[in-house]
Structure formats: structure tokens, C-alpha cells
N, C-alpha and C positions, 0 to 999 in steps of 0.2 A: 811418540817420543823419538828421539834420536839417539842411536847407540854409537858411542866413541870407542873405537878400538885402541886401547892404551899400549898395544904391543907397538904402535906405530907413533912417531913423534910428529906433531904438526909443524908447518913451516911457517913462521910469522912473516907476513908480507908488510904489515903496517899496524902500529900500535900508538894510541895516543889519549889524551884527554882534552875536552873542549868544554868551555864555559860561556854560553851565550847569554849576556846580560840583556841584550835586546831581543825582541821577538824575531825568531828565525824559523825557516821551514826547509825541511830536507829536500835536496834536489832529486830528480828522477834518474835512476840508472839501473843497468843490469849487470852484476858482477860476476867474475868467474871464480870467486873466493866465498868462503863462509865469513860472516861478519859477526861478532859478539857484541851486543850492547849491554851495559849495566848503567842504569840511571842513578845518579847521586841525588839530583833535586830537579824541580821544575817538571815539565811535561814534553815528551816528544811523541807527536801523532804520526805514524808511519802506516803505509799499506803495502803488503808484499802480495803480488798475484791476486789482487782483489780482496785480501783479508786484511781487515783494519786492526791496528793496535794502538791503544792509548797508553803509553809507558809513562810511569811515574817513580818516585824515589824507591829504590830497592828492587825495581822491575828488572828482569833479564830477558833479552830476545836473542835468539840465534837465527838470522837470516841465511838461507841456502842459495848456493851458486846456480846461476842460469834463471833466477827468478827476478822479475822487475819489481823494484821498490821505489816509493816516492813518499813525501812528506804530504800531510793532509791540511795542516793548519799552522800557522806561526804561534811560536810559544818560546818562553825563556827556558833554558834547560843546560845541566851540567851532566855529561856522562863520559865514561870509558868506552873506547871502542877497540876491537882487536880484528884486523883482517888476517886470515890464515887459510892455509890449504892443508888438507889432511886426506890421505889415501883410504881411509876406511871409516866413513860417518854414514849410518844407513838408517833408514826410518824403521820404527819398530811399532807394530799395532799392539795396543795394550787395551784389551777388552774391559779389564777390571782394574783400574789404576790403584784402588785401596789394597787389593791383594798383592799387586805387584810391589808396592811400597812395603807391605808387611814382609814379603819374602826377601826384600832388599835388606832389610834390618837383621833378618835372621841369616843372611848370607847363604841362601839356599835356592838362588836363581840360577837358571841354566845358563844365562850370559856370562856369569861370574867366571865360568870354566874357560871363556874366550878372553878373559881379561878386559872385558868392556864396562864402560859405565853408562848410564842411560840420564838423559835430562829432557824435560819437556822444551818444546821450541819456544814457549813463552811462560814464565812464571814469577812469582814475587819471593823475594827474600824478607820473611816476615820477623825474623829474629833479629833485633838491633845489634846484638854481640856478634852473630854470625856475618851480618852485613859488614860491620866494622873491620871484621878479620878479612874478609873478601876484598873489601876496598883497600886493605893494607897489602894484600898480595898484588893487586892491580897496580898500586903505586910502586911496589919493589919492581915489579915487571917494567914499567915505564922508565924507572931510572937505570935499569940494565939496558933497555932498549936504546936509550940516548948514547950509550956507549956500545952500540950494537955489533961493531967489528969485533968485539971481543967475546960477546956474549949470546950469540945465537942460539947455541945448544942449551945454555942454561935457561933462557927464555922460553925455549920450547917445552923444557921439562917443567917449568913453572906454569904453563899453560895446562899440561897435562894434571898437574896438582890442583889447578883451579877448577878442572872439569870434575875431579872427584869430589871437591868441596862443594861445587854446585849441585852434583848428583845428590849428595847427602841431605843438602838443604831443600831441593826439590821434592825428595821423598817426604821429608818431614812436613813441608807444604801441603802435600797430598793428604797426609794424615790429619793435618789440622783442620781440613776441610769437613772431616767426618766427625769432628769434636762433639757436635750436638748429638751424634748417635752413639757416642761412647762416652764412658765416664772419664774424668780427668786422669784417673790412675792408669787406664788403659793406654792413654796418649803418653803418659809419663813413663810407662813400662817400656814402650817403643824407643823413647828417647834414652832410656837407661841402656838398652840394647847398643845404641851408637856410642854411648859413653863409656861402656866397657871395651868395645872394641878399638876406641881411641886411647883409652888410658890405662889398658891392661899392665903396661910396664911400670906403672906407678903403683902405690899403695892404695888400695880400695877396701875401705871397711864400712861397716854399718853406719858408723859416725861420719865418714866423709860423704856417703850417699844422703844421709839425712840433711847434712849441711847444704850439699849442692842442689839437692831437689826439694828441699824444704817439706819434707813429709815425713810420716812414721815410717821407720824401715820396715817393720813386720807387715805392715798392710800392703806396702809396695811390693814385698817379697811374695806375698801370697798371690797377687795380680800378676807378677812376673812369672811365678811358677805355671800359672795357667796359661799365659800367652807363649813361653819358651819351652814349657815341658821340664824346666830344671829350676832349682833354686838359684838365687842370686850367686851365692858362693860357689857353688857346682859350676855355674856358666862361666865366672870368671876364671876358674881353674881350667875349664875346657878350652877356652880361648887361648890361655897361656901355654897349654900343652900343644894345642894344635900348631902355635907359632914356633914352639921349641922344636916339634918334628920337622918343620920345615928348615930350621936353622941346623939341625943335626943332619939332615940329608943333603944340604947344599953348601955348607961352610966348613971350614977347619977350626971353628971356635972351640975351646974346651968346654966340658959340661957346667963348670962354674961360670965362666963368662955367659953363656946361654941361660943359665939360671938367672943371672942378673938382668940380662936383656929383657926377659919375659917377666919380671916382676917378683921373683922370689930372691930374698936376702940370704936364705940358708941352703946351700947346695944340697945338704942332706935331707931337707924337707922336700926340695924340689924332686930329687930322685925318687923318694917314696910317693909323691903325688904322680909323678910321671908313670911310675910302673902301676899304680892304680887305674889311671886312664888308658895307658897304651899296652899294658899287659907284659911289658918287659922293661928292663932298666934302660936309662938314657945311653949307657955305653954300649948294651947289646944292640939297640936300635940303630946307633951309628954304625955299628961294624955290618950290620944286615944291609943298610942303605947305602954303602960305599961301592 
């Protein structure tokens, strides 16, 4: 896998979308930049330093600088490409991808402390809704790039956002490969972990979870408890309180504003839950960390 340090912004060198309606083969070259490909349709056959890739719709490939790559056969293909430079992308040896993905969704990996995200060099975006969202981000980046004199910094931030999205989808793809060795509910519980971290500012209830996951809440809650060590309700509050601690320590937002930011409509209920999890009131925590 490749670890991208998000403390550094990438520098976009070239960004575009190509549509080859007639069969085409990629030319041979060695680039001094990273090149990200996301395939929309068709096939792209390419080789990098002797390793061959057959890219199809939804596939993602990150070519590395200093390595020769060339096309292998002619095909029609539509894809987005981004040439960029980044000061800190490094290879990470992952002996157990499944455990690595599990730790990612529990947010207990060591690399998180360094504000990095990890993606495989090559993987497939299997969820159609997620693929659609990522293609939307790419299209937005392309529109900004066409006015690049004004938007270089924003495009760089959008690429960092794209890395995060791709990292999440990559980890889900790793877990999907183990579906045959796991029950459907276990895979769903991992998806729920990601769901909570993305949607904690919104209202999350047993009804919304049953609607979005199309399953029985009590059954999923038991599976989730085995996986995370907490009930769903406890974990939702844990994520919210962890985020509120960050906001109390790093911003001047009021307690009421922070409560709303992390998903509590009632500031008094927020204060009660915060004290239960943190051991002190939000105000005391703020004073202590200033």
C-alpha cells in the first residue's frame, strides 16, 4: 500500500478526462510525477516496470514516479487522470490487509497519528453509489482546473479529499474480499463504523439505521457490539464526544455551538453525556485545555 501524508498538499501538474472511442494504446514513458487513473468505462491495459494491469470501469491505479510504464494492447476507454507531485508518499508493507482494514474502520491505526491515509496501488471501486460520488469529485476538480489560475490551492485540497474517499473505499473493498469467510452482518457492522464516523453530526436512530442498512437493528447491534466492544448508541456518543473534545481544545466555539456541530440538539443533554464520557463538564474541559 501507499501512505499519503495529508499534512502536505499535493501539487497538481496536469488533470483531465479522455474518451477514446476508437481503439488506442498508451505510449511508453517514464514520468517524474505520480499519476492517478480512475476508469469510467472501457479497458486500459498498461504495464509499469514489468507488472501488468487490466483496468476496467471503477478501477483505480496510482503510478509512481521514476518507473517506466507503457500500454499493452489497443482498446476503447474513458478515464480521468491526475499528474501530481507530493513530498511524502511512501510504501507501506501490510502483511495482513484484512486486519489493517479492520483497524482503519476502528480508527486505531498507528499511521492515523501521522495524519496519513493509505490506498492500494491498484483496486476497484465496487459500490456504484461511491463510484458516482468519486466521479463527481473528479468532475468538480476538472472544472476548477480549467480555471486553474484561480484555483490551484482548492484543487490540491480536493485531491486530498479524494485520497481520503479512495482510502475508505479501498478498505471496504478489502473487507468485501473476505465476505465468504464472514457473515453478511459482520461486513455490515464494519460499514456501520464508517457510516457513524461520516454522519455523527446528523440524527442517527435505530430507525434510520434499519432504513439505510435494510436490516434488523437489534441483530446488527449485537454484531456491532462483538466487533467494536460497544453498543451502537454508546459508540455514536463516543465519536461525538471525541470530536467535541477536539473542538473545545482548538476553537473558541461556545458549548452550544459545539453541541450542535457534533449532533446534539439539546446543550443540556450534551453536557450530561460529555461529563459521563470525559469525567468533567465541557466548560471545565475547555478551561483545562486552553
